[in-house]
Each structure stands twice: as structure tokens, then as C-alpha cells.
C-alpha positions as CSV (number, residue, x, y, z in Angstrom):
1,M,23.3,2.1,-6.2
2,T,26.7,0.9,-4.9
3,P,27.0,-1.9,-2.3
4,Q,28.1,0.7,0.3
5,L,25.0,2.8,-0.4
6,L,22.8,-0.3,-0.2
7,K,24.3,-1.2,3.2
8,H,23.7,2.4,4.4
9,A,20.1,2.2,3.3
10,L,19.5,-1.1,5.1
11,L,20.9,0.4,8.3
12,A,18.7,3.4,7.8
13,A,15.7,1.2,7.3
14,T,16.5,-0.7,10.5
15,A,16.7,2.5,12.4
16,L,13.4,3.6,10.9
17,W,11.7,0.4,12.1
18,A,13.0,0.7,15.6
19,G,10.3,3.3,16.3
20,T,9.4,5.3,19.4
21,A,6.2,6.5,21.0
22,Q,6.8,9.8,19.4
23,A,9.9,11.1,17.5
24,T,10.5,14.3,15.6
25,S,13.0,14.7,12.7
26,T,13.6,17.9,10.8
27,T,15.6,18.6,7.7
28,S,15.9,21.8,5.6
29,K,13.0,20.6,3.5
30,R,10.6,18.8,5.9
31,T,9.5,18.2,9.5
32,C,8.3,14.7,10.4
33,N,6.7,13.3,13.6
34,S,6.6,9.5,14.2
35,Y,3.8,8.1,16.4
36,K,2.6,4.8,17.9
37,I,-1.2,5.4,17.7
38,P,-3.6,3.4,19.9
39,I,-6.9,2.7,18.2
40,T,-10.0,0.5,18.5
41,A,-11.2,-0.9,15.2
42,S,-14.4,-2.8,14.6
43,S,-14.9,-5.0,11.6
44,S,-16.8,-7.9,10.3
45,N,-14.0,-10.4,9.5
46,L,-14.0,-13.4,7.2
47,V,-13.1,-16.5,9.1
48,W,-10.5,-18.8,7.5
49,A,-11.9,-22.3,7.1
50,L,-8.8,-24.3,6.1
51,P,-6.2,-25.8,8.4
52,P,-3.1,-23.7,8.9
53,F,-0.1,-24.4,6.6
54,N,2.3,-26.9,8.1
55,N,5.0,-26.5,5.5
56,N,5.9,-25.0,2.1
57,F,4.6,-28.0,0.2
58,E,1.1,-27.0,1.4
59,V,1.7,-23.4,0.4
60,V,2.7,-24.3,-3.1
61,G,-0.3,-26.6,-3.3
62,F,-2.6,-23.9,-2.2
63,V,-1.2,-21.4,-4.7
64,D,-1.6,-23.9,-7.5
65,A,-5.3,-24.4,-6.5
66,I,-6.2,-20.7,-6.4
67,A,-4.2,-20.1,-9.6
68,A,-6.0,-22.9,-11.5
69,R,-8.3,-22.0,-14.4
70,T,-11.3,-23.0,-12.4
71,G,-9.9,-21.4,-9.2
72,A,-10.9,-21.9,-5.6
73,G,-13.9,-19.8,-4.8
74,S,-14.0,-17.7,-1.6
75,S,-16.8,-19.9,-0.3
76,A,-14.3,-22.8,0.0
77,L,-11.8,-20.7,1.9
78,F,-14.0,-19.1,4.6
79,Q,-16.6,-20.1,7.2
80,P,-20.2,-19.2,6.0
81,A,-20.7,-16.5,8.7
82,P,-18.3,-13.6,9.3
83,Q,-17.2,-12.7,12.8
84,T,-17.8,-9.2,14.1
85,V,-14.9,-8.0,16.4
86,S,-13.7,-4.9,18.1
87,V,-10.0,-5.0,18.7
88,N,-7.3,-2.6,20.2
89,Y,-4.3,-2.1,18.0
90,T,-1.2,0.1,17.9
91,I,-0.4,1.6,14.5
92,A,3.0,3.0,13.7
93,A,2.6,6.2,11.6
94,T,4.5,9.2,10.4
95,F,3.3,12.7,9.6
96,C,5.4,15.0,7.5
97,Q,4.9,18.6,6.3
98,P,7.1,21.2,4.7
99,A,9.7,22.7,7.0
100,R,9.4,26.4,8.0
101,G,10.3,28.6,5.0
102,Q,9.5,26.0,2.4
103,P,6.7,26.2,-0.1
104,A,3.6,25.1,1.7
105,A,0.6,26.0,-0.6
106,H,-1.2,22.7,0.1
107,K,0.0,21.9,3.7
108,D,-3.5,21.9,5.0
109,T,-4.3,19.1,2.6
110,V,-3.2,15.8,4.2
111,L,-2.4,12.8,2.0
112,I,-3.1,9.6,3.9
113,A,-1.0,6.9,2.2
114,T,-1.6,3.2,2.5
115,H,1.0,0.7,1.2
116,G,0.3,-2.6,-0.5
117,L,1.4,-6.2,0.0
118,A,5.1,-7.0,0.4
119,Y,5.9,-3.6,1.8
120,D,5.5,-1.5,5.0
121,G,5.0,2.2,5.3
122,S,8.6,2.9,4.2
123,Y,7.4,2.2,0.6
124,W,6.4,5.9,0.5
125,D,9.8,7.1,1.9
126,P,12.5,4.5,1.3
127,P,15.9,5.5,2.7
128,I,17.5,5.2,-0.8
129,D,18.2,8.2,-3.0
130,R,15.0,10.0,-1.8
131,Q,15.2,12.5,-4.7
132,K,14.4,9.6,-7.0
133,Y,12.2,7.3,-5.0
134,S,10.5,9.2,-2.1
135,F,6.9,10.1,-2.7
136,V,6.9,11.8,0.7
137,D,9.8,14.1,-0.3
138,Y,8.1,14.9,-3.6
139,A,4.7,15.6,-2.1
140,I,6.3,17.9,0.5
141,S,8.3,19.7,-2.2
142,Q,4.9,20.5,-3.8
143,G,3.6,21.9,-0.5
144,Y,1.5,19.0,0.7
145,S,1.5,17.3,4.1
146,I,1.4,13.5,4.3
147,F,0.5,10.9,6.8
148,Y,1.7,7.3,6.1
149,Y,1.6,4.2,8.3
150,D,2.5,0.6,8.6
151,R,-0.6,-1.5,7.9
152,L,-1.8,-3.9,10.6
153,G,0.6,-6.8,10.7
154,T,3.5,-4.9,9.1
155,G,6.4,-2.8,10.3
156,D,6.0,-1.5,13.8
157,S,2.3,-1.9,14.0
158,S,0.4,-4.6,15.9
159,R,0.9,-8.2,14.8
160,V,-2.1,-10.3,14.1
161,S,-2.3,-13.8,12.6
162,G,-1.8,-14.1,8.9
163,Y,-5.1,-16.0,8.8
164,V,-6.8,-12.9,10.4
165,A,-5.2,-9.9,8.7
166,Q,-7.5,-9.1,5.7
167,L,-9.2,-6.3,3.8
168,N,-12.0,-5.8,6.3
169,N,-9.8,-5.1,9.4
170,Q,-7.4,-3.0,7.3
171,V,-10.3,-0.8,6.1
172,A,-11.4,-0.4,9.7
173,V,-7.9,0.7,10.7
174,L,-7.8,3.3,7.9
175,A,-11.2,4.6,8.9
176,E,-10.1,5.1,12.5
177,L,-6.8,6.8,11.5
178,T,-8.8,9.1,9.2
179,K,-11.1,10.2,12.1
180,L,-8.0,11.1,14.2
181,V,-6.3,13.0,11.4
182,R,-9.5,14.9,10.6
183,A,-9.8,15.8,14.2
184,G,-6.3,17.4,14.1
185,K,-4.6,14.6,16.0
186,Y,-1.2,13.1,15.1
187,V,-0.5,15.9,12.6
188,G,2.6,17.4,14.1
189,S,2.9,21.1,14.2
190,L,0.0,21.5,11.8
191,G,-1.9,21.3,15.0
192,K,-5.4,21.6,13.6
193,P,-7.9,19.7,11.5
194,P,-6.8,19.7,7.8
195,K,-8.7,21.5,5.1
196,A,-8.9,18.3,3.0
197,V,-7.9,14.6,3.2
198,V,-6.8,12.6,0.2
199,Y,-6.4,8.8,0.2
200,V,-3.3,7.6,-1.7
201,G,-3.0,3.8,-2.1
202,H,-0.7,1.4,-3.7
203,S,-2.1,-2.0,-4.9
204,F,-3.8,-3.6,-1.9
205,G,-3.6,-0.2,-0.3
206,S,-5.7,1.1,-3.2
207,T,-8.3,-1.7,-2.5
208,I,-8.4,-0.6,1.1
209,S,-8.8,3.1,0.1
210,I,-11.7,2.2,-2.4
211,Q,-13.5,0.1,0.2
212,A,-13.1,2.9,2.8
213,V,-14.8,5.5,0.5
214,A,-17.4,2.9,-0.5
215,N,-18.3,2.5,3.2
216,D,-18.3,6.3,3.7
217,V,-18.2,8.6,0.7
218,T,-17.2,11.5,2.9
219,A,-14.1,9.8,4.3
220,A,-11.7,11.4,1.8
221,D,-11.9,14.5,-0.4
222,G,-9.8,12.9,-3.1
223,L,-8.6,9.5,-4.1
224,V,-5.4,8.3,-5.8
225,L,-5.0,4.7,-6.7
226,T,-1.6,3.5,-7.8
227,G,-0.5,0.1,-9.1
228,Y,-4.2,-0.8,-9.6
229,T,-6.9,-1.9,-12.0
230,L,-10.6,-2.7,-11.7
231,N,-10.6,-4.5,-15.1
232,S,-10.8,-8.2,-14.4
233,D,-10.0,-9.0,-18.1
234,V,-6.4,-7.8,-17.6
235,L,-5.8,-8.4,-13.9
236,N,-3.2,-11.1,-13.6
237,G,-3.9,-12.6,-10.1
238,Q,-3.2,-16.2,-11.1
239,G,0.1,-15.4,-12.9
240,T,1.2,-13.3,-9.9
241,A,0.5,-16.0,-7.4
242,E,2.7,-18.4,-9.4
243,I,5.6,-16.0,-10.3
244,S,5.9,-14.8,-6.7
245,A,7.0,-18.3,-5.5
246,L,5.5,-17.7,-2.0
247,R,6.9,-19.5,1.0
248,I,6.1,-19.4,4.7
249,A,8.1,-16.3,5.9
250,S,9.5,-17.8,9.1
251,T,11.0,-20.7,7.1
252,L,13.0,-18.2,5.0
253,N,14.3,-16.1,7.9
254,S,13.5,-17.6,11.4
255,H,15.4,-14.8,13.2
256,R,13.6,-11.9,11.6
257,W,10.1,-13.5,11.2
258,S,9.9,-16.0,14.1
259,Q,7.0,-14.1,15.6
260,L,4.8,-14.6,12.5
261,D,2.6,-17.6,12.1
262,S,2.5,-19.8,9.0
263,G,-0.2,-17.6,7.5
264,Y,2.4,-15.0,6.6
265,V,4.1,-15.7,3.3
266,T,6.7,-13.9,1.2
267,Q,8.6,-14.2,-2.1
268,V,11.3,-16.8,-2.1
269,D,14.0,-14.7,-3.6
270,V,14.8,-11.4,-5.3
271,Y,14.0,-12.7,-8.8
272,A,10.4,-13.6,-7.7
273,N,10.1,-10.1,-6.4
274,V,11.4,-8.6,-9.6
275,G,9.1,-10.8,-11.7
276,A,6.0,-9.4,-10.0
277,F,7.0,-5.8,-9.1
278,F,9.6,-4.5,-11.5
279,A,9.8,-4.0,-15.2
280,A,13.1,-4.3,-17.1
281,P,15.1,-2.3,-17.9
282,D,13.5,0.6,-16.0
283,Y,14.9,-0.1,-12.5
284,D,18.1,-0.3,-10.6
285,P,18.9,-4.0,-9.6
286,A,20.3,-2.6,-6.3
287,V,17.0,-1.0,-5.5
288,A,15.2,-4.3,-6.3
289,T,17.6,-6.0,-4.0
290,F,16.9,-3.5,-1.3
291,A,13.1,-4.0,-1.8
292,Q,13.6,-7.8,-1.3
293,Q,15.8,-7.4,1.8
294,T,13.4,-5.1,3.5
295,R,10.2,-6.7,2.3
296,S,7.2,-7.3,4.6
297,P,5.5,-10.7,4.5
298,M,1.8,-10.7,3.5
299,G,-1.1,-12.5,5.3
300,I,-2.6,-15.2,3.1
301,V,-6.1,-13.9,3.7
302,E,-4.9,-10.4,2.6
303,L,-3.8,-12.0,-0.6
304,V,-7.2,-13.6,-1.4
305,T,-9.2,-10.5,-0.3
306,S,-7.1,-8.0,-2.3
307,Q,-9.8,-7.1,-4.8
308,V,-13.2,-5.5,-4.0
309,P,-16.4,-6.4,-5.8
310,V,-16.9,-4.1,-8.8
311,R,-19.8,-1.8,-8.4
312,P,-20.4,2.0,-8.5
313,V,-19.4,3.5,-5.2
314,G,-21.2,6.8,-5.4
315,Y,-18.0,8.7,-4.6
316,K,-17.8,12.3,-5.7
317,G,-14.2,13.3,-5.0
318,P,-11.7,13.6,-7.8
319,T,-10.1,10.2,-8.5
320,L,-6.8,9.3,-10.2
321,L,-5.9,5.8,-11.2
322,I,-2.3,5.4,-12.2
323,S,-0.4,2.2,-13.0
324,G,2.9,1.4,-14.5
325,Q,2.6,0.8,-18.3
326,K,4.3,-2.6,-17.8
327,D,2.5,-3.6,-14.6
328,F,2.7,-7.5,-14.6
329,I,0.1,-7.8,-11.8
330,M,-2.5,-5.4,-12.9
331,C,-2.3,-5.6,-16.7
332,K,-0.3,-8.6,-17.7
333,S,2.5,-6.1,-18.5
334,D,0.5,-3.9,-20.8
335,C,-1.7,-1.2,-19.3
336,D,-2.0,0.8,-22.6
337,G,-5.0,0.9,-24.9
338,G,-7.4,2.3,-22.3
339,V,-7.7,-0.9,-20.3
340,L,-7.4,1.0,-17.0
341,N,-10.6,3.0,-17.9
342,V,-12.6,-0.2,-18.2
343,T,-14.9,-0.7,-15.2
344,A,-13.2,2.0,-13.3
345,A,-14.9,4.8,-15.2
346,D,-18.2,3.2,-14.2
347,V,-17.3,2.6,-10.6
348,F,-16.3,6.3,-10.3
349,S,-19.0,7.7,-12.6
350,T,-20.1,10.2,-9.9
351,A,-16.6,11.5,-9.3
352,K,-16.0,15.2,-9.8
353,A,-13.1,14.2,-12.1
354,F,-11.7,10.8,-13.1
355,K,-8.5,10.1,-14.9
356,A,-6.7,6.8,-15.7
357,V,-3.0,6.9,-16.6
358,S,-0.8,4.1,-18.0
359,Y,2.5,5.5,-16.8
360,P,5.4,4.8,-19.1
361,L,8.5,2.8,-18.3
362,A,7.3,1.4,-15.0
363,G,6.0,-1.8,-13.5
364,H,3.9,-2.6,-10.4
365,G,6.2,-1.1,-7.7
366,I,5.9,2.2,-9.5
367,N,7.6,4.2,-6.7
368,L,10.8,2.1,-7.1
369,H,11.4,2.6,-10.8
370,L,13.9,5.0,-12.3
371,N,11.3,7.5,-13.5
372,A,9.1,7.4,-10.3
373,V,9.3,11.2,-10.0
374,G,7.2,11.6,-13.1
375,A,4.5,9.5,-11.6
376,F,4.6,11.6,-8.4
377,K,4.2,14.7,-10.6
378,E,1.1,13.2,-12.2
379,I,-0.4,12.7,-8.8
380,T,0.2,16.2,-7.4
381,D,-0.7,17.9,-10.6
382,F,-4.0,16.1,-10.7
383,L,-4.7,17.0,-7.1
384,S,-3.7,20.7,-7.6
385,T,-5.8,21.0,-10.8
386,N,-8.8,19.7,-8.9
387,G,-8.5,22.1,-6.0
388,L,-6.7,19.9,-3.5
């Protein structure tokens, strides 16, 4: 990617974030509708027990503590009793489907895509060489419809404290959005309830998707987990916390992130981002630079609630787990040797089909690697083979 193309992509991303109550865009390949969706989500939230961060020295000290061999247990981080809340939010979302005259064999199957930490919804459709990096474009080319959104606290969705945003309220948001999509709302010209809904998650978005089907096994007809593992022996949470070199977001860019409290943290520079999310030499440095310049800060409670307890979930839909072969976060840079099957095969023992893939020549941010399209094909081939 040339500097001029990078500048163009950044401008496009800014325009994308500007948002409207509803906007429609159509190309020869796809039709997309963007929405601001009002929802009421109820959740039982963990309550942060520590004082807020006053400076980056405290952030570094906290990261060192949770990354220590003995680690800081969750009981030390949260109040003993959770807090049940019901809150009104506005969620920015986009629904895309094949344009008129394009292949649309699966358009009545809606993929609901949930992004992970350090991104917003544009992870699924970055304005950079979409033929290489847009899962949205690829899914549509295979005839699918897709609904993707900015998680709570990111992009154009409602802001909450970084000490409040967490797995539990993110799961509640996904559940409410799913109800709306299943009712045929916010689905553009599809204009009717879909035949099937498939959850597609990346990293923390995969955790959210798993917890959503654990809460309600009928929530989704299929499940795709990208950039993920349930194998605690290879999960590299401590190493990731250290290599990410997290800082309070507003101290790095007071103009862009002044509205965020000190509970929102982000990687200090592009090299910290690359260390966690990219695998050399299988990425374009300009794309990594774009990812850093457009990154979305993460809530500190999201960071420490990013893995669910490992237990069978009783889910029956076909389930695909696909991670980059060199995923530093999920496999300590080596997802080969069947490590992705460990625990996951038991958790999804009731699934109609289960498949784990160590995808070659890719790291954690699998969509932003040079061979991302091959991973996209793995996903849609799996869904099609299993009747979705």
C-alpha cells in the first residue's frame, strides 16, 4: 500500500465513522444500509473494585500484576456481588447483501459479525484494498448477507466507562441485536426474517458469541470463531498483556479520545500492535500502520473478561474455529499440532459439525494478512457444506 492509498483509506475510514441515522450505499456488487439502532440491554455486570488509573505508571503496574506467574485473580479485581442493570444504548450497525443481479444463493442467511479488542466494526470491511481484506465483500461474493456493528464503547456506538464495558453487557447487546435481525428489522431490502443466523466473531468477539449461545443455544444456527482458542495451555494472555505496551488512550491522543475515561487503554505504538496482531512476513506494513492509526481503545474490564469458563455449552449448530497458524495471542505463535481442538472439541461436543483450522501464514488479526481471502473461503465453504 502506497502512502497515498493509506491517506485515502484513512479519509474513507473517517467518513465511515461519521455515521447517520440511516444511510444506503450501493455498488455493482453489494447494497449496504447503515443504522443507529436503539436497544435496551439487561445484564448482570461485574463491578470494578480498584481505584481508576491516574496515570500510565499505574497501568504498567497493573499489567505487570496480571501478567505475573501467580496472576491477579478476578476476585481481587471486582466487588463480591455483580450489579444487574437495564440500560438504553445506541448501536451503530451496517447490513449488506448482494446487489440485484449478483449471486445470492445464501442471502437469506445473515452472518452477524462481532469484532474483537483494538478494532471497531470496520475490521470486517476495512476501506483498504477490499479484494484482499474485506470479509464483508467476500461473504457477499458467495451470496451471503452480513450484519456487522460497532461494539458498545467503540466506533459510533454508545460510550460507556472503560471500567463498565465488559463481556456481560457486550453479550446482552448481541442478544438484543439478534432478536431484531431475526424479526426482520434492520436488514435492508431483505425486508423479512432471515432463514438462518450465523455468529461470526473475532477474538473477544468470539468470546461474546460463545457466551451468547451458551445463554441461549437457539440464538444462532451456526458459529464461526476466528482468532480464538479454548486451550489454556497455549493461550498467551500474559505475554500479550506485556507486548501490547498498553497506555491510557486519552494520554496518547487527547483530541481523538478525550471523551474516554482512564479505563480505556490502547497499544502505545505500531510495533506493539504488530507484535500482538501480525505475523511476519505475511502482512503489508502499510496495513499494520492503518490498523494502528484507526485502532479502537479497549476497556480494561473487557481485557480481563475476554475468556469464558471452559465447559460444554450444549450447542448443536455447526461450529468452525479458525486461527492464524502464527497467532501470538492464542497459541504463542504456533497453532499447529491439533492444539485448537483441545478443549474446544469437548465444549462443542454436541455440535452438528465441529472443525478447527490452523490457517497458514497468518497471525491474530487474520483478516489483515496477505492471504486473508483463503481464510474467508474456509469460513463460507464450511457454512455452505453444513447447509447454511
